[in-house]
N, C-alpha and C positions, 0 to 999 in steps of 0.2 A: 504494500500500500504506500502511496506517495506520502512524504512528509508534507503537511500543509502549513504554509507560512503566509504571512501577509506582507507584501512589499509596499512600503509607504511611498515609493517613488516609481509608479508605473511609467514605463517609457519603452519605446522600441529599442531592440537590441542594436547598438551602434557598430558591432563588429562586421566588417565587410565580408561578403560570402567568400571572397578569395582567401581570407585568412582563417577560415574556420577549421582547416585541417591541421593547423599548428598545435603542438602539444601545449603551447602557452595559452591557447584559447579553448581547447577541447576539454573543458572541465565540467563534467556533468553535475548538475545541481538538482535538488528536488523541484518538481514542477510547482509553479506558483498558482495554486487554485484559489480564486477569490474567496475569502472568508469574512465573516463579520468580526472585525478586530475589536479587542478591548480598547476603548478610547483612553488616551492619556488625559490626565486632568486638564492639560492646556488645550485639549481638543485637536492637537496637531500631530503631524508626523515629522520625520527627519527630512524635511524638504530643503533645509539649508545646507549647502555643500560644506560649510565650515563645521556644522554639527556632525556630518558624516566623517569629516577628517578627524574630529575629536573622538568619535567612536573608534576609528582605526587606531589612533594613538593609544587609547585606553586598552584595547584588546591586544595590540602588539606589545605594549608595555608589560601587560600581564604575562603573555606567553614568553617574552624575553626573560622576565624575572624568574618564572618557573623553570625554564630550561637552563638558565644560568646556574640555578641551584643544583642541577644534576652534575655540574663539573667544577663549580667554584671551590668545592671542598678538596679537590685533588691536590692543589698546591698547598692547602692548609693541613693536609694529613700528617706530615712530619711534625709540625708544631703541636697538633692534637696528641700525637703519640707521646711526645715528651711531657706535655702539660698534664694529660690524663693518665699517663703510665699504662697505656693500653697496648694491645697486640696488633699484629698485621691483620689478623682475621677480623677483629673489631673494626679496624679502619675500613676494610672492604664492606662490612655491614653498614657503617655510617654512610658510605657512598651508595651502596646498593639498596639499603632499606627504603630510602626515598623512592627510588625508581621502581621497586617491586610493587609497592602499594599504588603508586601513580599508574603504572602500566595495567595492573589488574582492574582498575576502576574506570578506565577511559571510556569503554563502550557503555558501561552502566551509567556513567556520568552523562553521556550523550542522551541516553533514554530518560534520565531524570529531567534533563533540560527540556526535552520534547514534551514531557508530561506536565511539568510544573512551571515552565517558562524559562527560557534561556537566561534572561536577565536575573531572575531570582536565584537560580543555581550558580550562575557566575559569581554573584555577590557573596553567596554562602561559601563557595570554594575559596574566593579571594580572602574573605575574613578568616577562615580556618587556616589558610596558608600563612597569613600574616601573624596570627596568634602563635602558631607552631614555630615560626621563625624566631619569635621572641623567646619561646621556651628553649629552642636550640642554643641561642646565644647565652642563656643563663645556665645551661646544663652543667651539673657538678661532676659528672662522670660519663663514661662511655655508654653505660646502660640507658640512663635517661636521655642521652643524646640520640641513640639509635631509636628509642621510642618516639621522641619528638620528630625525628626525621620521617618515621612512618606516617605520623599524623600530618606532617607537612605534605607528604606525597598524596595522602587522601584529599587534601585541599586542592592540590594541583589536578588530581584526577577528576574532581568536580568542575573545576574552572576551565581547563583547557578545551574539553570537547565542545564547549559552547562557542568557541571562536569561529569555526566554520559557519555555524548557523547564524551568528550575529553579523558576519560579513555578508552572507547571502541575503539577510533581511535588509541590510542597509545599502547594498551596492548592486548595480545591474551591469550586464554586458562588459564592455572594455574596462570600466571602473572596477568591476568585481575581479576580472582577470588580473589587473594591476595589484589589487589588494591581496589576492592570494599569492602572487609572486613575491610581494613584500613579506608576507607571512612566511613563505618558504625560506627567504633570505634570512629573516630573523631567526628561524629555527637553526639554520646552519651556523650563523655567526655566534649565537648565544653559547654554543658548546665550547667555542674557542675563547671568546671574550671572558668566560668564566675563569679560565686559567690565568689570564692577565690580571683580572680584577682581584682574584684570590691572592696572587702574589703581592700586589700593591697594598692590599688591606692588611695582610699578615705582617709585612715588613714595617708598615706605618706604626703598628703596635699602639693604636690609639688609646691613650689613658691607661696603658699597661694591660690592655685586654687581649693581646695576642691574636689568636685565630677567631675570636668571637664576633668581630664585626662582619665576617663573611655571611653571618646569619642576621645580625642585628640591622644591617643596612636595609634589609627587606621591610623592616617595620615602618619607617617614614614613607618609603616608596609605596608600600601596600596601602597605608592609610590615605595617601594622596590619590591612588588609583581608585580606592573605594569611594571617596568623595566624588571624583569625576564620573565614575561608572553609575553611581546612583542618580546623577543628574542627566547623563547623556544617553544611556543605553535605552533602546526602544522596548516598549512593553507589548507591542502588537504580535502576539504569538498564539496561534490556535493550539489547543491541547492535542496530544497524540495518544492513541489507544494502546501503543506498544507496551508490553510488560517489561519487567526488569530482569528476568531469568536469573534469579538468585542461585539455583543449582549450578548453572553454568559458571557464575562468578566464583563460587566456592571450589568447584572442581578445577578451574583454570588456576586459581591461586594456589591450591594444593600442589598441582603439577609444577608450577614455577618454584615453589619452596623446595620441593623434593630435588629439583635440579640445581638451584642456586646455592642453597645453604651448605650442602656437602662440598661443592666446588670452592666455596669461600673458606670453610673451616678445615677441609680435609688435609691440606699439606701441612698445616701447623700441628695437627693432632696425629700425623703419620697415618692417615687414612684408616681409621678404625672401622670395624665391621658395619656400624650404623651408616657411615658415609657411603659405603659401597652398596648397601641395601637400598638407601634412598635413591642413589643414581640409577640402580636397576629398576626401581619402581616408577621413576619419572615417566618413561615412555609408555608403560601400561596406563598410567593415570591420564596422560594426554589422550590415549585411546578411549578411556572412559569419558573424557570431556567430549569427544566426538560423538559417542553414543548418547550422552546426555543431551547434546544439542539436537540430535536427530529425534529423540523422544519428545523434546519440547516442541519441535516443529510438527510432529505427528499429532500432538494434542491441540494444535492450533495456536500455540504460544509464539513468542518472538525470541528465538535463540540469539545469543550474542553474535554468532557468526552464521548467518543464513547460508544454506548450501548453495543457493543460486549465485550468491556473491562470489563464492570460490570457483564458480564456473567461468569467470572472466580470466582469460589467459593473461591479459595485460596486468590485472591485479595480482595474480599469483606470481608471475615472473617479477613484477616490480617489487612486491613485498619481499620475495626471496632475496632479490638483489639488495634491497635496503637492509635486510636483516644481517647478512654477512658483512656488508660494508660498514654499518654502524657499530656492529660488535667489535670489529677490528679497530675502528676509530676510537671508541671509548676505552678499549683495552690498551691501545697505544698511549693515549693521553695519561692514563693512570700510571703505566710503567715508566714512561718518559719523565713524568713529574717526580716519581720516586728516585729515578736515577740522577736527575739534575741536582736534587737536594741531598739525598742520602749518599749517592755515589760520588758526585763531583763537589759537594759542599757548597752549592750555589745558595744565595739568599733567596727567600721567597719572591722578592721583587724581581731579581734577575731571572729566576726560573720562570716567573710569569711573563716577563717581557720577551723571553725566548720564543714564546708562541705568537708574537705579533706578526711575523711573516706568514704564518699559517692562517691567521685571521684575515690578512690582506688577500691571500689566495682564495679563501672561501668567499669573501665579499665580491671579488672580481668575477669569479665564476658564477655565483648566484645571480648577479645583476646583469650579466652579459650573455648568458647562454641563449636567450630568446633572439638575439641578433643573428644567430647562425641560421642557415636555411632549415626550414621545418623538416625537409626530407632527411637531414643529417642527424636529427636529435637522438635517435636510438643508437646509431653507431657512435655518436659522441659520448653517450653514457658508458658504453662498453670500453671505449678507449680511455676515458677519464678514470675509470676504476683501475685499469692497468697502470695508468700514470701514478695513481696514489700508491699502488703496490710497490712500484719501483722507488717511489719516494721513501716509503717505510724502510725498505732494504738499504737504500743509500744512507739514510740517517744512522742506521745500526752499524753499517760498515765504517763510516767515517769516525764514529765514536767508539768503535770496538776496542781500541787500544787505551781507552780511558782519557782521551783528549776531549777538548770542548768543541771540536768539529770545525773551528775556523770559519772562513767565509762560505764553505760548502754547506754548513748547517742551515743558515737562513735561506739559501737557495733551494735546498731540498725541502725545507718546511713550506716554502712557496709552492713547490711542485705538489706536495700532499694537499695543500689548501685548494689549489686549482682543481685537482682531481675530485675533492669533495664538493666544491662549488658547482662543478659541471655535472654532478650526479644527483645530489640530494634534491635540489629544487625541481629539475625536470622529471625525476622519478615520481615525485608526488603527483604531478599532472599526468604522466604516462600511465601510472597504475590506475587512475580513475577514468582514463579516456574510453575504456571499453565497457564501463559499468552502466547498466540501465539507470536512468534518472530516478526511478522509484526506489532504487537500492543505494543511492549515493550516500545517504546518511550512515547506513551500516557500513558501507565500504570505506567511508572516511574514518569511521571508528576503528576499523581493522587496520587501516593504513597508519593511523596515529599511534596505535598500540604497538605495532611491530618494531619500530625503532627503539621504543622504550624497553621492551623485552630484550632486544638485541644489546642495549647498553648494559643491562643487568648481567646477561650472559657473558658479554665481553669483559667487563671488569672482573667478574668471578673467575672465568676460565683463563684468560690471558694474564690477569693479575696474579693468579695462583702460579702460573708458569714462571713469571718474573720473580715472585717472592721465594718460591721453592729453589730456583736456580741461584738467586742471590745469597741464599743460606750457605751454599757450598762453593760459590765462585764469586768473581768480581761482579759489581753492579753493571759494568759495561758489557760483560759477557752475557749476563742475564737479559739485558736489553736486546742484544743480538739474537739470543735464542728465542725471545718472545716475538721479535719482529718476523722471524721465519714463518710461523703459523699465521700471523696476522696478514702477511703479504699473500700467503696461499689462500686464506679466506677471502681476501679482497679480490683475488682473481676469480674466485667462485662467483662473486657479485657480477663480474663482467660476463661470465659464462651464462648467468641466469637471464641476461638480456638477449643473448644470441637467438633464441627462438623467435624473437620479435623483429629481428633485423630484416626479414623478408617482407614485412608489412610496411607499407608507405606510412610515414609519420603524419 
């Protein structure tokens, strides 16, 4: 069934017919069926372009803050380890605990927004995220910090799924395509900017607070966004009859925990029996999740992942490509951050600034890929993944001897950034391009969830490789041994796009 929304700015689609085959414009969205909207107290809609720009600033600011928090702690983890006297496994849980709860709730968060109003659920998630950030900044130990990070992820899981719908509600045609492209660029940039911001905040040691400002900075920003969102976000949303599929949420969360927790704790505890049993059980529980989804569909319910959505080859290939690529990216950022500070003794500021060329590459790729001919987009994605894989290997090779990499390091960082920029943004639109408009909401939920799960798995799996190798060898050798499987996984991302190359963009 189509998601029903009310567009306060009805207007003809301004995209010329000659441009409709480009990945940058072939973004399916729920059909706009006229409905009786709930009137705002002022009786108006968002007819003012400046109001729509304000909406875009609010939602992009929120998504930037939420995604920043998935990586900003990477540079801060050495300081946390010293201050909290914690273990490497606890550090991985501090990083991954946020993303686990975030990823598990994304599709359910989208359903809650459709049922109860995108604006209301967005504000609820933003408020919860802001409060949990405050709790993270005041956490007295690793346990409370992990718990607060999980709550922070729940807030993000409620907030982020509303972004697509709020953009669809507020923009049309070419304006909507531009807004979604900016969204994709923010997604890619936030992951890298988090590394830089984390380093600057930790080194600043504001009022002797050490690592805590990486969380506390969210409090004033979150409060400002809450005030702006309450004033600007549209209320005109028709309710959706879709259910929440709690059995699906519980089964998917259980499968993720069975996979991630032993990967995080196993190397430090020398792989006891329980870790091996959990890993062995993960695949069957994912199978149970599939069965649960089919049962929900047979009963006439609304499964988290409708079977017909997975019938789209664009979606399956695009999601698979995103998974392997983002897992490697997150794992590399974690391992490289550890090596810069623990292995080379870099300050948090210098370690964070090391990632600037990577951020530049991501920005350039994200904002320029649409300028390439539409027919080349699929081949561009495959080539860019291969470029990123080469960059990972190059960085590991130039730093293998324990040096700081010289001028080759920023050049190779730029290569990795360009590879990510020319893949992440176009993959988001490629994966949605073959989905029926009626299924666009569910497909968007799947596509938003996959990179988050990938980051959890990447930090857990590749982070374990790095930490385990660093226990018995140099940090530089550990980085090299971690980069090898990361590069191989990134090449798998390129291969995942190959079945789509024979289709015209």
